[in-house]
C-alpha positions as CSV (number, residue, x, y, z in Angstrom):
1,M,0.0,0.0,0.0
2,T,1.4,3.4,-1.0
3,D,1.7,6.3,1.4
4,R,-1.2,8.2,-0.3
5,A,-3.5,5.1,0.0
6,R,-2.5,4.6,3.6
7,T,-3.3,8.2,4.4
8,M,-6.7,8.0,2.8
9,A,-7.5,4.8,4.7
10,V,-6.5,6.4,8.0
11,A,-8.6,9.5,7.3
12,L,-11.6,7.3,6.3
13,A,-11.3,5.3,9.5
14,A,-11.1,8.4,11.6
15,A,-14.2,9.8,9.9
16,M,-16.1,6.6,10.5
17,A,-15.0,6.6,14.2
18,M,-16.2,10.2,14.6
19,L,-19.6,9.2,13.2
20,L,-19.9,6.1,15.4
21,V,-18.6,7.7,18.7
22,G,-20.2,11.1,18.3
23,G,-23.6,9.7,17.4
24,G,-24.3,12.5,15.0
25,E,-27.3,13.0,12.8
26,A,-25.6,11.3,9.9
27,S,-25.2,8.1,11.9
28,A,-28.7,8.3,13.2
29,G,-30.0,8.8,9.7
30,K,-28.1,5.9,8.2
31,A,-29.3,3.5,11.0
32,G,-32.9,4.7,10.6
33,G,-33.0,5.8,14.2
34,T,-34.8,8.8,15.7
35,R,-32.6,11.4,17.3
36,S,-34.0,13.1,20.4
37,R,-34.9,16.7,19.5
38,G,-34.4,18.4,22.8
39,E,-32.8,17.4,26.0
40,S,-32.3,19.6,29.1
41,F,-31.0,19.3,32.6
42,K,-31.5,21.5,35.7
43,E,-30.4,21.0,39.2
44,D,-31.6,22.7,42.5
45,L,-30.7,22.5,46.1
46,V,-33.0,23.7,48.9
47,L,-31.6,24.2,52.4
48,R,-34.1,24.7,55.2
49,P,-33.2,25.3,58.9
50,L,-35.5,23.3,61.1
51,A,-37.1,24.2,64.4
52,D,-35.0,21.6,66.4
53,G,-31.7,23.0,65.1
54,N,-31.2,20.4,62.4
55,V,-31.1,21.2,58.7
56,M,-32.9,19.8,55.7
57,T,-31.3,19.3,52.3
58,H,-33.5,18.8,49.3
59,F,-32.0,18.1,45.9
60,V,-34.1,18.3,42.7
61,F,-32.7,17.1,39.4
62,R,-34.9,17.6,36.3
63,T,-34.0,15.9,33.0
64,T,-36.3,16.2,30.0
65,C,-36.2,14.7,26.5
66,A,-38.4,15.3,23.5
67,V,-39.8,12.0,22.1
68,P,-41.5,11.1,18.8
69,D,-45.2,10.3,18.6
70,S,-44.3,6.7,17.7
71,L,-43.3,6.2,21.3
72,L,-47.1,6.1,22.1
73,L,-48.1,3.5,19.6
74,P,-50.7,1.0,20.7
75,R,-49.4,-2.1,22.5
76,G,-50.6,-5.7,22.6
77,R,-50.8,-8.0,25.6
78,G,-48.0,-7.5,28.1
79,G,-47.3,-4.0,26.9
80,Q,-45.4,-5.3,23.8
81,R,-45.4,-3.1,20.7
82,K,-47.7,-4.0,17.8
83,A,-45.4,-2.2,15.4
84,R,-41.6,-2.0,15.1
85,L,-40.0,1.1,16.5
86,D,-36.8,2.7,15.4
87,P,-34.1,3.1,18.0
88,L,-34.1,6.3,20.0
89,H,-30.7,8.1,20.3
90,L,-30.2,9.9,23.6
91,N,-27.4,12.1,24.9
92,M,-28.2,13.1,28.5
93,F,-31.5,11.3,29.2
94,P,-31.0,7.8,30.7
95,K,-31.8,5.3,28.0
96,V,-33.0,2.6,30.4
97,I,-35.8,5.0,31.6
98,A,-36.9,5.7,28.0
99,E,-36.9,1.9,27.3
100,I,-39.3,1.3,30.2
101,V,-41.7,3.8,28.7
102,R,-41.4,2.2,25.2
103,M,-41.8,-1.4,26.5
104,Y,-44.5,-1.2,29.1
105,G,-46.7,1.8,28.0
106,V,-46.5,3.8,31.2
107,G,-47.6,7.4,31.3
108,E,-46.3,8.1,34.8
109,V,-44.2,6.3,37.4
110,H,-43.3,7.3,41.0
111,L,-40.7,5.3,43.0
112,S,-39.3,6.2,46.4
113,F,-36.7,4.7,48.7
114,S,-36.9,6.1,52.3
115,R,-35.2,5.5,55.5
116,G,-36.3,6.9,58.9
117,R,-39.5,8.8,59.8
118,W,-40.3,12.3,58.8
119,Q,-41.3,14.2,62.0
120,T,-44.0,16.5,60.9
121,E,-44.6,17.9,64.3
122,R,-41.1,19.4,64.2
123,W,-40.1,19.7,60.6
124,S,-43.4,20.7,59.0
125,H,-44.5,19.1,55.7
126,P,-41.9,17.2,53.7
127,P,-41.0,18.5,50.2
128,V,-41.9,15.0,48.8
129,A,-44.0,12.8,51.0
130,A,-42.6,9.2,51.1
131,P,-43.3,6.3,53.5
132,Q,-40.8,4.1,55.2
133,G,-39.3,1.6,52.7
134,V,-40.2,1.4,49.1
135,E,-43.3,2.9,47.4
136,L,-44.3,2.5,43.8
137,R,-47.2,3.8,41.8
138,A,-47.7,3.7,38.0
139,W,-50.3,5.0,35.6
140,F,-50.6,3.0,32.3
141,L,-51.7,4.3,28.9
142,P,-54.5,2.5,27.1
143,T,-52.9,-1.0,27.0
144,E,-54.0,-4.5,26.7
145,G,-52.8,-6.8,29.5
146,L,-52.3,-4.3,32.3
147,K,-51.3,-7.1,34.7
148,E,-48.5,-8.2,32.4
149,A,-47.3,-4.6,32.0
150,W,-47.3,-4.2,35.8
151,K,-45.3,-7.4,36.1
152,G,-42.8,-6.2,33.5
153,I,-42.2,-2.8,35.1
154,T,-41.8,-4.2,38.6
155,H,-39.2,-6.6,37.4
156,A,-37.4,-4.0,35.3
157,L,-37.2,-1.6,38.3
158,S,-36.2,-4.4,40.6
159,G,-33.2,-5.3,38.4
160,L,-32.3,-1.6,37.8
161,F,-32.2,-0.6,41.5
162,G,-31.3,-3.9,43.1
163,A,-34.4,-4.0,45.3
164,S,-37.3,-6.4,45.9
165,I,-39.8,-4.4,43.9
166,N,-40.8,-7.5,42.0
167,F,-42.6,-8.6,45.2
168,L,-45.3,-6.1,44.3
169,E,-46.3,-8.1,41.2
170,P,-49.0,-10.4,42.7
171,A,-52.6,-9.0,43.2
172,T,-52.1,-9.6,47.0
173,K,-49.4,-6.9,47.1
174,H,-50.9,-4.0,45.2
175,I,-54.1,-2.0,45.1
176,H,-56.0,0.4,42.7
177,P,-56.9,3.6,44.6
178,Q,-59.6,5.8,43.1
179,K,-59.2,9.3,44.6
180,T,-56.1,9.5,46.7
181,F,-53.5,10.1,43.9
182,H,-53.8,12.4,40.9
183,S,-51.7,12.0,37.8
184,R,-49.4,14.9,36.9
185,S,-48.8,13.6,33.3
186,A,-50.4,15.9,30.7
187,L,-50.8,12.9,28.4
188,I,-52.7,10.8,31.0
189,N,-55.0,13.7,31.8
190,S,-55.7,14.6,28.2
191,I,-56.6,11.0,27.4
192,W,-59.2,10.6,30.2
193,N,-60.0,14.3,30.8
194,G,-58.2,14.4,34.1
195,S,-59.9,11.3,35.5
196,P,-58.0,8.1,34.5
197,P,-59.8,4.9,35.5
198,P,-58.6,3.2,38.7
199,S,-57.8,0.0,36.9
200,H,-54.9,1.8,35.1
201,L,-53.3,3.0,38.4
202,F,-51.2,0.4,40.3
203,Y,-50.0,1.2,43.9
204,G,-47.8,-0.9,46.1
205,A,-45.5,-0.5,49.1
206,L,-42.8,-2.5,50.9
207,P,-42.4,-1.0,54.4
208,R,-39.7,-3.4,55.5
209,E,-37.5,-2.9,52.4
210,V,-34.5,-1.0,53.9
211,A,-33.0,1.5,51.5
212,C,-29.2,1.1,51.3
213,T,-26.3,2.2,49.1
214,E,-26.8,-0.6,46.6
215,N,-30.2,0.9,45.8
216,L,-29.0,4.5,45.7
217,T,-25.9,4.0,43.5
218,P,-28.0,3.1,40.4
219,W,-30.2,6.1,41.2
220,M,-27.2,8.5,41.0
221,K,-26.0,6.9,37.8
222,L,-29.2,8.1,36.1
223,L,-27.9,11.7,36.5
224,P,-26.0,13.3,33.5
225,C,-23.0,14.2,35.7
226,R,-23.3,11.1,37.9
227,H,-21.4,11.8,41.1
228,A,-18.5,13.6,39.5
229,S,-19.6,17.2,39.5
230,G,-22.5,19.5,40.1
231,L,-24.8,19.5,43.1
232,S,-24.9,15.7,43.0
233,A,-21.3,15.7,44.3
234,L,-22.8,16.7,47.6
235,L,-24.7,13.4,47.9
236,Q,-23.0,10.6,49.7
237,P,-25.4,7.6,50.2
238,K,-23.3,6.0,52.9
239,R,-23.4,9.2,55.0
240,D,-27.0,10.2,54.2
241,C,-28.3,6.8,55.2
242,G,-26.9,7.4,58.7
243,G,-28.8,10.7,59.1
244,L,-32.1,11.3,60.9
245,Y,-34.0,10.9,57.6
246,S,-33.2,10.2,54.0
247,S,-35.4,9.7,51.0
248,Y,-34.6,9.2,47.3
249,T,-37.4,9.5,44.7
250,L,-37.8,9.1,41.0
251,H,-40.8,10.6,39.2
252,L,-41.3,9.9,35.5
253,A,-44.1,11.4,33.4
254,I,-45.0,12.0,29.8
255,Q,-45.8,15.7,29.2
256,C,-46.6,17.8,26.2
257,E,-45.5,21.4,25.4
258,R,-48.7,22.4,23.5
259,V,-52.2,21.6,24.7
260,E,-55.3,22.6,22.8
261,D,-58.9,22.0,24.1
262,G,-57.5,19.7,26.8
263,S,-55.6,17.5,24.4
264,C,-51.9,17.3,23.6
265,R,-50.9,18.3,20.1
266,P,-49.0,15.7,18.0
267,G,-45.3,16.3,18.0
268,S,-45.1,18.0,21.4
269,Y,-44.5,15.1,23.7
270,F,-41.5,14.9,26.0
271,I,-40.4,12.7,28.9
272,E,-39.9,14.5,32.2
273,L,-37.7,12.7,34.8
274,I,-37.5,14.3,38.2
275,Q,-35.1,12.9,40.8
276,T,-35.2,14.2,44.4
277,A,-33.0,13.5,47.4
278,T,-34.2,14.7,50.8
279,G,-32.2,14.4,54.0
280,V,-32.1,15.7,57.5
281,S,-28.6,16.2,58.9
282,N,-28.1,16.3,62.7
283,T,-25.6,19.2,62.7
284,I,-25.9,20.9,66.1
285,T,-23.3,23.2,67.6
286,L,-23.5,23.3,71.4
287,G,-21.4,26.1,73.0
288,D,-17.8,26.4,71.6
289,N,-17.5,22.8,70.6
290,S,-18.7,21.7,67.2
291,I,-20.3,18.4,67.9
292,Y,-22.3,16.4,65.3
293,K,-24.8,14.3,67.2
294,T,-28.5,13.7,67.6
295,V,-30.1,15.8,70.2
296,S,-33.5,16.1,71.8
297,A,-35.5,19.0,73.2
298,R,-34.5,18.1,76.8
299,S,-30.8,17.9,76.1
300,L,-30.6,21.5,74.6
301,P,-29.8,24.6,76.6
302,P,-32.4,27.4,76.8
303,V,-30.7,29.2,74.0
304,F,-28.5,27.4,71.4
305,Q,-26.9,28.1,68.1
306,A,-27.0,25.9,65.0
307,N,-24.3,26.0,62.4
308,F,-24.2,24.4,58.9
309,Q,-21.6,24.6,56.1
310,L,-22.3,23.3,52.7
311,S,-18.7,22.4,52.2
312,D,-18.9,19.8,54.9
313,L,-20.9,17.6,52.5
314,L,-18.1,17.6,49.9
315,R,-15.3,15.1,49.7
316,P,-11.8,16.4,50.6
317,G,-10.3,18.4,47.7
318,E,-13.6,19.0,45.9
319,D,-15.1,22.4,45.1
320,L,-18.7,23.5,44.8
321,E,-19.5,23.9,41.1
322,A,-22.4,23.4,38.6
323,C,-22.7,20.4,36.4
324,T,-21.3,21.2,33.0
325,L,-24.4,19.8,31.3
326,A,-26.9,21.7,33.5
327,S,-28.6,24.8,32.0
328,E,-29.4,26.1,35.5
329,S,-27.9,25.3,38.9
330,W,-29.3,27.0,41.9
331,I,-28.9,26.9,45.7
332,H,-32.0,28.1,47.6
333,I,-31.9,29.0,51.3
334,H,-35.4,28.7,52.8
335,Q,-36.1,31.0,55.7
336,P,-39.1,29.9,57.8
337,S,-41.3,32.5,59.3
338,F,-40.4,31.6,62.9
339,L,-36.7,32.5,62.2
340,Q,-37.4,35.9,60.7
341,E,-38.3,37.6,64.0
342,G,-35.2,39.2,65.5
343,K,-33.1,38.3,62.4
344,S,-31.9,35.1,64.1
345,L,-30.9,33.6,60.7
346,H,-27.6,34.6,59.0
347,V,-26.5,33.4,55.6
348,S,-23.0,34.0,54.3
349,T,-21.3,32.9,51.1
350,V,-17.6,32.5,50.1
351,G,-16.4,32.6,46.5
352,D,-18.1,33.7,43.2
353,F,-21.7,33.1,42.4
354,E,-23.4,34.3,39.2
355,G,-26.5,35.8,40.7
356,E,-28.6,36.3,43.9
357,L,-32.3,36.3,44.1
358,K,-34.5,37.1,47.1
359,Q,-38.2,36.1,47.3
360,R,-41.1,36.4,49.7
361,H,-43.7,33.6,49.7
362,A,-47.4,33.7,50.5
363,D,-47.0,31.8,53.7
364,D,-44.8,34.5,55.2
365,D,-41.7,32.5,54.5
366,A,-38.7,33.9,52.5
367,S,-35.9,32.5,50.5
368,T,-32.5,33.6,49.1
369,S,-31.2,31.9,46.0
370,F,-27.6,31.7,44.6
371,R,-26.8,30.6,41.1
372,L,-23.7,28.4,40.5
373,S,-21.5,28.9,37.6
374,H,-19.5,26.4,35.5
375,L,-16.3,28.4,35.8
376,Q,-13.8,27.6,38.4
377,S,-13.5,30.2,41.2
378,S,-10.3,31.6,42.5
379,Q,-11.7,31.0,46.0
380,R,-13.4,27.9,47.1
381,R,-17.2,28.4,47.1
382,D,-19.2,27.8,50.2
383,V,-22.5,28.6,51.9
384,Q,-22.8,28.9,55.6
385,I,-26.0,29.2,57.7
386,R,-26.1,30.2,61.3
387,W,-29.3,30.5,63.3
388,A,-30.1,30.9,67.0
389,L,-33.1,29.3,68.6
390,M,-34.8,29.3,72.0
391,Q,-35.8,26.0,73.3
392,T,-39.1,27.2,74.8
393,S,-40.5,28.7,71.6
394,P,-39.9,26.4,68.6
395,L,-39.5,23.1,70.3
396,V,-42.1,23.0,73.0
397,A,-44.7,25.0,71.2
398,G,-44.2,23.2,68.0
399,G,-42.9,26.1,66.0
400,G,-42.2,25.2,62.4
401,G,-44.3,22.0,62.6
402,S,-47.2,20.8,60.5
403,W,-50.9,21.7,61.2
404,I,-51.9,18.1,60.6
405,S,-50.8,15.1,62.7
406,L,-52.0,11.6,62.2
407,S,-51.7,8.4,64.2
408,R,-53.2,4.9,64.0
409,Y,-53.5,2.3,66.7
410,V,-55.4,-0.9,67.5
411,T,-57.8,-1.3,70.4
412,G,-59.2,-4.4,72.1
413,H,-58.0,-8.0,71.7
414,A,-58.7,-11.0,69.5
415,T,-60.5,-10.7,66.2
416,A,-64.1,-10.1,67.2
417,R,-63.4,-7.5,69.9
418,S,-60.6,-5.5,68.3
419,G,-60.8,-2.2,66.5
420,L,-58.8,0.2,64.5
421,V,-58.6,3.9,65.5
422,L,-57.3,6.7,63.2
423,D,-56.6,9.9,65.1
424,I,-56.3,13.0,63.0
425,T,-55.5,16.4,64.6
426,N,-55.8,19.8,63.0
427,S,-53.8,22.3,65.0
428,H,-55.0,25.3,62.9
429,R,-57.5,27.4,65.0
430,H,-59.3,29.1,62.1
431,Q,-59.1,26.9,59.1
432,N,-60.8,23.6,58.1
433,I,-58.6,21.2,56.1
434,S,-59.7,18.5,53.8
435,L,-57.5,15.5,53.3
436,H,-57.4,12.1,51.7
437,V,-56.6,9.1,53.9
438,L,-55.5,5.8,52.3
439,D,-54.9,2.6,54.3
440,H,-54.5,-1.0,53.2
441,F,-53.8,-4.3,54.9
442,P,-52.7,-7.7,53.5
443,W,-55.3,-10.4,52.9
444,F,-54.2,-12.5,56.0
445,V,-55.1,-9.6,58.3
446,R,-58.8,-10.1,58.5
447,A,-60.8,-6.9,58.7
448,Y,-64.5,-7.1,59.5
449,L,-65.9,-3.6,58.9
450,H,-69.3,-3.7,60.7
451,L,-69.2,-0.4,62.7
452,L,-67.7,3.0,61.7
453,H,-67.9,5.9,64.1
454,V,-66.6,9.4,63.4
455,F,-65.9,11.8,66.3
456,V,-65.1,15.5,65.9
457,D,-63.8,17.3,69.0
458,G,-65.2,14.4,71.1
459,V,-68.7,14.6,69.6
460,E,-69.9,11.8,67.3
461,K,-70.9,13.0,63.8
462,S,-72.7,11.2,61.0
463,I,-70.6,9.6,58.4
464,D,-72.1,11.7,55.6
465,H,-71.3,14.9,57.5
466,A,-67.6,14.1,58.0
467,L,-66.7,11.9,55.0
468,N,-67.1,13.1,51.4
469,I,-65.6,10.0,49.7
470,Q,-66.0,6.5,50.9
471,N,-64.3,3.6,49.2
472,V,-63.9,0.3,51.0
473,E,-62.7,-2.9,49.5
474,L,-62.4,-6.0,51.7
475,A,-59.7,-8.5,51.3
476,R,-60.2,-11.7,49.4
477,I,-58.3,-14.8,50.6
478,R,-55.1,-15.0,48.6
479,Q,-56.6,-12.7,45.9
480,G,-56.6,-9.1,47.1
481,M,-55.9,-6.6,49.9
482,T,-58.2,-4.6,52.2
483,M,-58.3,-1.0,51.1
484,L,-59.8,2.0,53.0
485,E,-60.0,5.3,51.2
């Protein structure tokens, strides 16, 4: 081979390698694939000082990807496609999530891994409510063979996250609520005018499934920057699982950019993937010694100071910077109303931030936001929060807590003389609050619902006066669960 021929061969090989590795439009066109038209990624971090001196960290990662209308083709039994689909080429959006939508015809999926108990009486409402263990709910598009599709998605998520989600497959492990959950998918709401049939909603929970690092590592690998840079670098599953509370959620929904007369216009569909990570860190400073330990109201002095530095969440040698693939990266400092009196909260920053935004919310709370840049700063970036609290005000009086508290307990003994009591307390003095309550039991816990009493402030009320929606489904032996809604 001559030198000229060898040079042309090397150039041709390099050009072919660029097409294959880069995944450009030329390679997509040759393969007959569909290239994703628009992908975006945003990341946010919310820091909220709590009434007991701890701090809540709430991460929100939002990834979107435009998809073709062929993704919503009708399916046969088991969610399998009736027509062949071209491959979908993706850049940032995780391909495994897109394949779940393609294979099983889901319009919306919500999955959560939680460890610990969220203390509403001290920490107010959680950003994303999640029970102990694993929770999964899914809305399916018009599909034949819903049970087979539910089986497929539970096994797919079980293999993806290394959890026992496949245990939710049998009919004795899941239910179909009617009014408790509302779909946030624009496609689901447009198909059924905002009221999808209960048969297309599957809900299941595994309270004894303990979330650990082997479940959270695959969750982090779905992020565009993984754990290398951006706000996700602040996450450390091993450390977070040892805190007072930790919860990782994944919410997938098919949305549409243009809606006319309540229906999505063709060509405007996109997949929205929202990943959240919520944790409560026990960072308490007592006196002059910086001690990191769990404290209670009785162990605190009358006046104490809490101190939190964002750099403490980073690994040694790392700097706080935005993910290079993120279009926006923000840090929000939430200032509750009980901390604004006397200016007891102080926020300070170190290093360069692109912008600062202050907002006032309708519930008298305030927030200060800082935007992270992709450029390296000459000085290490950091955010520090210091706030002083009095034990008698926020801890004893329940400052910063939720207006609603709920507890459940069993009375009596044996089967015929036992009862179930649901105690709901509204601490607001001037406002009535309506809420949905969902409870379910396995089939082997026999529930005989022959009496139902409703007491309001100790006075018995009629059922029609207190309950607007009543949906009771009794368990069938080895066939279904008991559901109270």
